[in-house]
Phi, psi and omega in degrees: 000322179293322179294317179295320179297321179294318179296319180295317179298324179292323181289340180282347181287128179300133181224159173295160183303318181293323177296321177295321179296318178296322179298319180288319186296325182296339182264006180260164175288170181297319180295317180293326177296316178296323179294321182288333182284346181301302180202117182269127177245148179238128177255129178261132183290135179278122178104357175066219187284354180287347188284316186088201185293140185271123176276184179298134185292318181294324178296321178297315181297317181295334178275353181085017182269353176081178180287145176266335183242142168264114186275131181232146180275143179276121180279318180205165180223143176265114184289336181284311183259356178075019182272164176232153180238132179267146176277184174061043176088178182281152178238128179280120180241124179280148175295132180093356179290145180271153175223160181220141178277137179233153171229153182274125183218130184296317182295317179292325179297324176297314180295323181296315180296320180292319178295324178299316180289328175296319176296323178297314180294325178296315179295323179294319177295316177298323179294321179290333181272325189240013169119018170107149177280156182290143180208145177289330181266120183295333182266006182294128180282070190294333184267356178289150184294146178297143180245345181191165180210134173257132177250117184238087178269157175278169190294337182274005180255209183073216183296331180300320183267312187277333183072176178072210182282151177290161176093024181295313184290320177294326175294326177294320177297318179298327180290318184268342175234070188293337184266001180284122184281339187230121174233120183221185179155183179200162177276151181216164176288337180189168179230143177256131177169179179271145174290142190299155166070182175233160183260119181298130177091348180254073179291134178092353179290127184284151175231066190285161173291141179206165178270125180253123185275333180220095183192179174233140180242134178244123180247115183258128179259145177225156177273130180287329184258006180059034178291153182300142181278123177263126179237114177302323179295316180294322178297320178293320178294324178298319178296316179296317180294321178296318178294321179294320179295320179294318178297321178295319179295320178296319179296320178295321179294319178295319178296320180294319179296320178295321178294320177299314181296320181297313183288329177294319177294323179299321184277333186260317183261305184293329183261021179188163180247173179291333180278160179293144181291143179293144181228153178279179181297329180274006176091358181280149177296140173267113181241142180241152176285161183296136177277118184265320188255031178273144179145169181256133180287136180224122183259130175234108184059237181264002183256135178249127182249157174246114183259122181291136177231133179051064181304132183294147179240134182297145181269350179208165179298321180296317181295316177296322177299317180295319181295317178296321180293321177298318177297319179297317180293322178300319179294322177294322180295327178296324180279318181229104180298158182298320181299317179293322179296319179295322177296316179297321180293318178296320178295321179293325180290329180270350181271116183291343180278344180277147180293140179260152175300136180266164178289113181273318186283335181300306178299328179294314178296320180295323179293331180258012182293335180267015178090002181284152176279119187277130177253122178249106181289145179241135178260113175213147187281319186208167173244137183297332183272326186251345180096202186293140177269335180220146175288319181239102183265105179243102184300314183300312181296317182295317180295321178298318178297318181292324178295315179295327180287350175097024179295133180284331178204160183227139174254136180235120178275112185257009181287133179258357182279307183247335189250000174073017181266178177219161176296330180293340178298328180294312180296316180298318181295319179296314180296319181293321179293320177296315181295318180294323179294320178296315180297316179296323179294319180292324182286319185269337183086352178258150179287121179250126182269133178292131180293137177290162187247128174260126177270114181256118182198172175271103183266122180238336186228152173301332179307320181292325179297317179295322177297318179292325179296318179286333180285343178107016178288150178256337179206162179230158181242122180262131174271104188295327182296343180260002187235151171270169183300319180293326177293320178300314181297316183294313184292321180293325179292317180294320179300319178295322180298322182262019169070030175256134175278152189240128168249148181235129181256127184233155177235000182209167178291327179299319179293324176296320179295327176297321179288329180297332180285344179285162181288150178301140180091352180282334179245123183270338176200148179250131181248118176267120188253144174269011184277141173267111186291337180292319181248348185063023171266181182250153169283106186295340181275338182079007183289336182299313179292322180296320180293324177292326178296330182265001188282158176288330179297323179291323177298317179295323178297318181292324178294325182280314187261353178101148182283351181274358176286119183297139175253114181251158180235141176220152180113094176067013175292134185094347177245329178290129181257145174217130185060035175077012182212141179289341176287341179294322179291321178296321178297320179294321177298316181295320181294334181264012171104005179287137180277328181185191183212148172261117187243121177246298180295326179295324177291320182291337184280349182252163179291153180299327181289342184258008183298310182299319180295319180292318178300322180289318183289326179285335180280082185285000000 
């Protein structure tokens, strides 16, 4: 401590500049001493003794307070008296003014330039928030956006100082002024201008124009009238982006057309033969499950292979659809075995933090309690017979629109074989409906209930039910034409066990009679379909559903399961015209006892802005 005190007392003694420089240099490392000997610069404090203690220079620049020292190069030094001489004329130095020794360093120069621009952006932000940046011209449009920038460095800067690739300073301007279309400039022997910023606390300190021998000057231009900034580069990029977007859209359309053709072929050629599909005595399609172990045994050394011979071909679209679905389920089982899936489902049911299935049929009944025809919109990407229903299928966006439009429940087709859906669509739809309901409640002030989600798919195995339960479905739809009576009984019991409500889709009276044999309460709603299961196309007249509404089998079903089970219709509803209007067919359905309809293609055929209006007009 005594040694440090002595050194400090010695440093307080006034000395000539060179003696002070030698005093400082002796306390530096060898590398720093060599660095200081390259070229000694002296910075004179702006404002003299009024400034006080000097803070970090980079911190001042980053705050927008400007430089505290004007750095000058030493032209000559007197070795006898230790004095230094500045070039470019005489400099008035007040007694008591502080000075600081500087050396030229590329890395510090990079930090200095970046800190300077950070301070500029800080002042610009403060000006936009609190009333404008300072300017000598009262009419200067200081808050208008920059339109251009000139970079004027002296000859000793550039790659010589910064090293590396050229363009460091212009790149820095691009970073802090990203919207400026024009950055230009040139090197010079010197620059004329004011040193940046003002010194906090030094009122009256001049910031006169002066010649700077080693520096960079940045001149920022602004529009006085705030006219739009024209950028040739941006205009060119807009053209390029528009062409890229068009090419992307064309590629997407081609991909969509190829997908349509593929699925259309799957439903018409691969899923059926030229001959009529075989039918039983009661008129129902005869469908068989996929043959897994067919083939001829072939032994090679100790390995035995099974070679397929005369591979079976489906006799109808429904049979081919079932085979593809069985293959899809087999692949899922390889990734997630049934035992693990059941364990996950059981854990989700016992975990209070996991979402529980909501009542799907309750909101539907409530919507039709006043005698209105209930419309249940369906989200599906495509139809196997007609192709894509939408160019851009966004489940989240579509569900939000339907929720805002007031849908009591929503059906989501998650089949990936013929309809282009995925299991993730169920989860996305549930999350989107919840989010839309919360937003709508906050905007209107009234409580809006999120519509429950019906998973529409070809269900053949209990494995699929567990997958839908974990995906967030509230109800499932069974295609009765693809199931036997024992399968119906088995699937409905498992669905009830995992808290999923069951809808059943039928295309004939025989299928209705199969449901009549089930116990009361096993079916929550009956769906009469206009679909032809042999080709998977639709009955364009809509008479199939109307005839089922008038059938004796439906009367027996109502007597067994109760008249309060909703009877819904699906298949071209909203597109089939009667008496010159698509509402005429809906009126006929209602008059014959239909409670509502599931509409998919009809929703896709109208504009997004007209969804709410159509749902209201169809709900007679």
